[in-house]
C-alpha positions in Angstrom: -19.9 16.9 4.1 -18.7 17.2 7.5 -17.7 14.4 9.9 -21.3 12.9 11.1 -21.3 12.2 14.5 -21.7 8.5 16.4 -25.0 10.3 18.0 -26.1 11.7 14.9 -25.8 8.2 12.5 -27.8 6.9 15.8 -30.2 9.8 15.2 -30.3 9.2 11.3 -30.9 5.1 12.0 -34.5 6.0 14.0 -35.8 8.6 11.7 -35.0 6.0 9.1 -36.9 3.3 10.8 -39.8 5.8 11.3 -39.7 6.6 7.4 -39.7 3.3 6.1 -42.5 2.1 8.4 -45.1 5.0 8.2 -44.6 4.8 4.4 -44.9 1.0 4.2 -48.3 1.8 5.8 -49.0 4.0 3.0 -48.2 1.6 0.7 -45.6 3.4 -1.4 -42.6 1.6 -3.0 -39.7 0.7 -2.2 -38.0 2.9 -4.7 -40.0 6.0 -3.1 -39.0 5.5 0.5 -35.9 5.5 -0.7 -36.9 9.3 -1.9 -38.0 10.4 0.7 -35.0 9.2 3.2 -32.9 11.2 1.3 -34.9 14.2 0.8 -34.8 13.6 4.8 -31.9 12.3 5.6 -29.3 14.3 3.3 -26.4 12.4 5.1 -27.3 9.4 3.9 -25.7 7.6 0.5 -28.1 6.0 -2.2 -26.2 2.7 -1.3 -27.5 3.2 2.8 -30.4 4.2 2.0 -31.5 1.1 -0.1 -30.3 -1.3 3.0 -32.6 0.9 5.3 -35.3 0.9 3.0 -35.9 -2.7 3.5 -35.3 -2.4 7.0 -31.9 -4.8 6.9 -28.8 -4.4 8.7 -25.2 -4.8 7.3 -25.2 -8.7 8.0 -28.5 -9.3 6.7 -27.4 -7.5 3.4 -24.2 -9.6 3.3 -25.9 -12.7 3.8 -28.6 -12.0 0.6 -25.3 -11.3 -1.1 -24.2 -14.2 -0.5 -26.9 -16.6 -1.2 -27.1 -14.8 -4.7 -23.5 -16.3 -5.1 -25.1 -19.4 -3.9 -28.0 -19.5 -6.3 -25.7 -19.0 -9.1 -23.8 -21.9 -8.5 -20.1 -20.2 -6.9 -18.6 -19.7 -4.1 -19.9 -16.5 -1.9 -17.2 -14.2 -1.9 -15.2 -11.8 1.0 -17.5 -9.7 1.5 -17.8 -8.5 5.1 -19.6 -5.3 7.2 -16.7 -3.3 7.9 -16.1 -3.4 4.0 -20.3 -2.3 3.5 -20.2 0.6 6.1 -16.8 2.2 4.2 -19.0 1.9 0.7 -21.9 3.5 2.4 -20.1 6.3 3.9 -17.7 7.0 1.1 -15.6 7.8 -0.8 -14.9 4.2 -1.4 -17.2 2.1 -3.3 -17.6 -1.5 -4.2 -16.1 -2.8 -7.6 -18.1 -3.9 -10.7 -19.1 -7.4 -9.0 -20.3 -6.3 -5.7 -22.1 -3.5 -7.3 -24.3 -5.6 -9.4 -24.8 -8.4 -6.6 -25.8 -5.3 -3.8 -28.2 -4.2 -6.6 -29.8 -7.8 -7.4 -30.0 -8.2 -3.1 -31.7 -5.0 -3.2 -34.0 -5.2 -6.2 -32.8 -1.8 -7.6 -30.9 -0.6 -10.6 -27.0 -0.3 -10.3 -27.8 3.5 -10.9 -30.0 3.9 -8.6 -27.0 2.8 -5.8 -25.4 6.2 -6.6 -21.7 4.0 -7.5 -20.0 5.9 -10.1 -17.5 3.4 -12.0 -13.6 3.7 -11.5 -11.7 4.1 -15.0 -9.5 1.7 -15.9 -6.8 4.8 -15.6 -8.0 4.4 -11.8 -9.6 7.8 -11.6 -12.4 8.1 -9.6 -15.5 9.0 -12.2 -18.1 10.2 -9.2 -19.2 8.9 -6.0 -21.7 10.2 -3.5 -22.0 14.2 -4.3 -19.9 15.7 -1.3 -19.2 12.6 0.1 -17.1 12.0 -3.1 -12.9 12.5 -2.6 -11.1 14.5 -4.8 -10.1 13.3 -8.6 -6.4 12.5 -8.4 -5.1 13.6 -11.8 -1.2 12.2 -12.4 1.2 15.2 -12.3 -1.4 17.5 -10.5 -0.9 15.4 -7.2 3.3 15.2 -7.1 3.0 19.1 -7.7 0.9 19.8 -4.9 2.8 18.2 -2.8 6.0 20.1 -3.6 8.2 17.9 -5.5 9.9 20.4 -7.8 9.3 23.0 -5.3 11.8 20.9 -3.6 14.5 20.7 -6.7 13.8 23.8 -7.7 15.2 25.1 -3.9 18.2 23.1 -4.4 19.0 24.7 -7.6 18.7 28.2 -6.6 20.8 27.5 -3.2 23.7 25.7 -5.9 23.7 28.8 -8.1 24.5 31.0 -5.1 27.2 28.7 -4.3 27.5 26.0 -6.7 30.7 23.8 -5.0 28.7 23.8 -1.7 28.3 25.2 1.3 26.2 25.2 4.6 22.7 25.8 3.0 23.0 23.4 0.0 23.8 20.8 2.2 20.4 21.5 4.6 18.9 21.7 1.2 19.8 18.6 0.2 19.1 16.7 3.6 15.6 18.4 3.5 15.4 16.5 0.2 16.2 13.3 1.3 14.0 13.9 4.0 11.3 15.0 2.4 11.4 12.4 -1.0 11.5 9.5 1.8 9.1 10.6 3.9 6.2 10.9 1.5 7.8 8.2 -0.8 3.9 6.3 -0.7 2.3 8.9 -1.8 3.6 9.2 -5.4 3.3 7.5 -8.3 7.3 5.9 -8.2 8.0 6.9 -11.5 7.2 10.2 -11.3 8.8 10.2 -7.6 12.2 8.7 -9.3 12.4 11.4 -12.0 12.2 14.3 -9.0 14.6 11.9 -7.0 17.4 11.5 -10.3 17.1 15.2 -11.1 17.9 16.5 -7.5 21.3 14.0 -7.0 21.9 15.6 -10.7 22.0 18.9 -9.1 25.0 17.9 -7.0 27.6 16.7 -9.7 29.8 19.5 -9.7 29.6 19.8 -6.6 30.5 16.5 -5.1 33.8 17.1 -8.0 34.9 20.2 -6.2 33.5 20.7 -2.7 34.3 23.5 -1.3 36.0 22.4 1.9 36.9 18.9 2.9 33.5 18.7 5.4 30.7 20.1 2.9 32.2 17.2 1.0 31.8 14.6 3.3 28.1 15.8 3.9 27.2 16.3 0.4 27.9 12.4 -0.3 26.3 11.5 2.5 23.1 13.3 0.7 23.9 11.6 -2.6 24.1 8.4 -1.2 20.8 8.6 0.4 19.3 10.0 -2.4 20.9 7.4 -4.4 19.3 5.0 -1.5 16.2 6.1 -3.0 16.5 6.1 -6.3 17.7 2.0 -5.8 14.3 1.6 -3.9 12.1 3.1 -7.3 13.9 2.1 -9.1 13.4 -1.9 -7.7 9.8 -1.0 -7.5 9.7 0.1 -11.2 10.9 -3.6 -11.9 14.1 -2.4 -13.0 16.9 -5.0 -11.1 20.1 -4.3 -12.4 19.5 -0.2 -11.8 18.5 -1.0 -8.2 21.6 -2.8 -7.8 23.4 0.1 -9.0 22.1 2.8 -6.9 21.8 0.5 -4.2 26.2 -0.4 -4.5 26.6 3.2 -5.0 24.4 4.3 -2.0 26.6 1.9 0.6 29.7 2.9 -1.1 28.6 6.7 -0.2 27.8 5.2 3.6 30.9 2.9 4.2 33.3 6.4 3.2 31.6 9.0 5.3 31.2 6.7 8.1 27.0 6.9 7.7 26.4 3.5 9.3 22.6 3.6 9.0 22.8 4.3 5.4 25.3 1.3 5.0 23.1 -1.0 6.8 19.7 0.6 4.9 21.7 -0.1 1.6 22.9 -3.8 2.2 19.3 -4.9 3.5 17.9 -3.3 0.5 20.8 -4.9 -2.1 19.4 -8.4 0.1 15.7 -7.7 -1.0 17.1 -7.0 -4.6 19.4 -10.2 -4.6 16.4 -12.1 -3.1 13.6 -10.8 -5.7 16.0 -12.0 -8.5 16.3 -15.7 -7.2 20.0 -15.4 -6.0 19.9 -16.6 -2.4 23.5 -16.9 -1.3 24.3 -12.8 -2.2 20.8 -12.1 0.0 22.2 -14.0 2.4 25.8 -12.5 2.0 24.0 -8.6 2.0 21.7 -9.5 5.1 24.3 -10.1 6.8 26.3 -7.4 6.0 23.5 -5.5 6.8 23.1 -6.6 10.1 27.0 -6.0 10.9 26.5 -2.7 10.2 23.5 -1.8 11.9 23.3 0.7 14.7 20.7 0.6 17.9 17.3 -1.2 18.4 16.0 0.0 15.1 18.8 -0.7 12.9 19.0 -4.0 14.3 15.3 -4.9 14.0 15.3 -3.5 10.3 18.5 -5.5 9.2 17.3 -8.7 10.8 13.3 -8.2 9.9 13.6 -7.3 6.6 16.9 -8.6 5.0 18.0 -11.2 7.3 14.7 -12.9 8.2 13.1 -13.9 5.0 16.1 -15.1 3.4 17.0 -17.5 5.8 13.6 -18.3 5.3 13.9 -18.6 1.2 16.5 -20.8 2.2 14.7 -23.2 4.5 16.7 -22.5 7.3 13.8 -22.4 9.8 15.2 -22.6 13.1 17.7 -19.8 12.1 14.9 -17.7 10.7 13.2 -18.0 13.6 15.7 -16.9 15.6 16.4 -14.2 13.4 12.9 -12.8 14.2 12.9 -13.1 18.2 15.9 -10.9 17.9 13.9 -8.4 16.1 11.1 -8.7 17.8 13.0 -8.0 20.7 14.9 -5.1 19.6 12.0 -3.4 18.4 10.0 -3.4 20.9 13.3 -2.3 22.6 13.5 0.8 20.6 12.1 4.3 22.3 9.9 5.3 19.8 8.9 1.5 18.8 9.7 2.5 15.0 10.1 5.5 12.7 7.9 6.4 9.6 8.8 6.6 5.9 10.9 4.7 3.4 14.4 4.7 5.6 12.0 3.9 9.0 10.8 0.6 10.3 7.6 -0.8 12.3 5.3 -3.3 13.7 3.0 -3.6 10.2 6.4 -3.9 8.2 7.7 -6.4 10.3 4.7 -8.5 10.8 4.8 -8.5 6.8 8.1 -9.8 6.0 7.2 -12.9 9.3 4.0 -13.5 7.3 6.1 -13.5 4.2 9.0 -15.9 6.1 6.3 -17.8 7.1 4.7 -19.0 3.8 8.6 -19.7 2.9 8.8 -22.2 5.5 5.1 -23.7 4.3 3.0 -22.4 7.4 0.1 -20.6 5.8 -2.1 -20.6 9.1 0.8 -18.9 10.9 1.5 -16.3 8.0 -2.6 -15.8 7.2 -2.6 -14.6 11.2 0.9 -11.8 10.8 -0.4 -10.7 7.0 -3.4 -9.8 8.9 -2.2 -7.8 11.6 0.0 -5.9 9.5 -2.9 -5.3 6.8 -5.2 -4.2 10.0 -1.8 -1.4 10.8 -1.6 0.0 7.6 -3.9 3.1 6.9 -6.1 1.6 4.0 -5.1 1.7 0.5 -1.3 2.8 1.0 1.4 0.5 -0.9 1.7 -1.4 2.8 -1.9 -2.0 3.4 -1.8 -3.3 -0.4 0.9 -5.7 -0.2 0.3 -7.5 3.2 -3.9 -7.9 1.8 -1.9 -10.0 -1.0 0.1 -12.1 1.5 -3.4 -12.2 3.4 -4.7 -13.6 0.2 -1.5 -16.0 -0.6 -2.2 -17.4 3.1 -5.9 -18.5 2.3 -5.9 -19.5 -1.3 -5.3 -23.1 -0.5 -8.6 -23.3 1.5 -10.5 -20.2 0.5 -9.5 -19.8 -3.2 -12.5 -18.0 -4.1 -12.0 -15.5 -0.7 -8.2 -15.2 -1.2 -9.1 -13.9 -5.0 -11.7 -11.7 -4.1 -9.0 -9.8 -1.8 -6.9 -9.3 -4.7 -9.3 -8.0 -6.8 -10.5 -5.5 -3.9 -6.7 -4.4 -4.4 -6.8 -3.7 -8.0 -10.1 -1.8 -7.3 -8.1 0.6 -4.4 -4.8 0.6 -6.0 -4.4 2.2 -10.1 -1.9 0.3 -11.8 0.4 3.4 -12.5 0.8 3.0 -8.7 1.1 -0.5 -8.2 4.6 -1.4 -7.2 6.6 -4.1 -8.7 6.5 -6.2 -6.0 2.5 -5.8 -5.4 2.6 -7.7 -9.2 4.9 -10.0 -8.2 2.8 -10.7 -5.4 -0.2 -10.9 -7.8 1.9 -13.5 -10.2 2.3 -15.7 -7.4 -1.1 -16.0 -6.2 -2.8 -16.3 -9.7 -0.6 -19.7 -10.7 -1.5 -20.8 -6.6 -5.1 -20.1 -8.1 -4.6 -22.3 -10.7 -7.9 -23.5 -12.5 -9.6 -22.5 -9.7 -13.6 -22.0 -11.2 -14.6 -19.1 -8.7 -16.0 -16.2 -10.7 -13.5 -13.8 -8.3 -10.6 -16.0 -9.6 -11.8 -15.6 -12.9 -11.9 -11.9 -12.8 -8.6 -11.7 -11.2 -6.8 -13.7 -13.9 -8.3 -11.4 -16.3 -7.4 -8.7 -14.6 -3.9 -9.9 -13.9 -3.3 -10.2 -17.3 -4.3 -6.6 -18.6 -2.5 -5.1 -15.9 -0.7 -2.3 -18.4 3.3 -2.7 -18.4 5.0 -1.2 -15.7 6.1 2.3 -16.2 10.3 2.9 -16.5 
């Protein structure tokens, strides 16, 4: 179904109100009113039709659901009008607990709301007919996005020029660009295999390049591919592998004089060291990243991604705030104001690192503001959105544990387990520990969901 215009939405609301009042005068049942509405106004999803048949606004639905939680002796969840709007207009849909509560509020059966469940593997089992998003099958999306085709093009070029050449260099650079720009669209384990296979193809040409210039360019491409492998290994919870790949990336960057590659590789090494709890090493790598940085965006990334969170974890508040100020100034001064892809940096990512820095320094209120800003700047349900949303949950767990757990549950509803990065799993682990023995239904559900997560694919 095509995009419905705002004017058409308003017309649907008016016509639905007329139908409701007419059918109520005729004394028909609520279920019949829903049927008449949907046959007259095919754009309506069942979930929206039930609300309109009752004559409720979204605010009233949210309030009624909250009252049900209170009646059950539970803390109201973090349900909001925008969430309900997304569920009504598809293809997003509520989780099982929200679906049950909305059905109770409307006096409907769950199956009458047209909300099909999500499989434990993350696959969508159906939704609102024409509004349902296509089923994403692991492997098929990767093929459709061109991953094997990129590698195959590089292989064919190397068959023609096994020791490298301008075409091989161009295709290797194109492969790096493709993998980096589409990094978040792929399951990490699938992308790791593809990038590893592409880098392996360059082995013979790297050993005996046709000339020094081609050799340097091939080493540069191999360095960027190693940087990708290091980041992917980190997202697959393989810290030892990440360290090895990133060390190669930093070495190649220094040897070919690619300051941007060197800066990024040292920044990523700092990230891995922080995750291991090795803060002295993290600081050394962060300072190396900042020392090699060139351009405003490079400086903003080295300071915001590597130095700021490390200083915060070390408890050096004044130094962390100075790094934040300098990173913000540098990002503001960059002509483009950011860059896309795995090797890029932008306002949303800086806000995320700032939020985690404030958490480390014990300022949950500031962390909540910056994490919320980061989440609002991200495309919904992407890894960046998931990271920011989980940091929001960490920031509010002390004052609203039920809401914090509900946010985390929403992430688990939206992001299939195989796409859940190790960083998200770590944030979930921190959150469940912080929730402790909280007795809210959402907290209990979250503990069970996190406990039952399948292991990270290696």
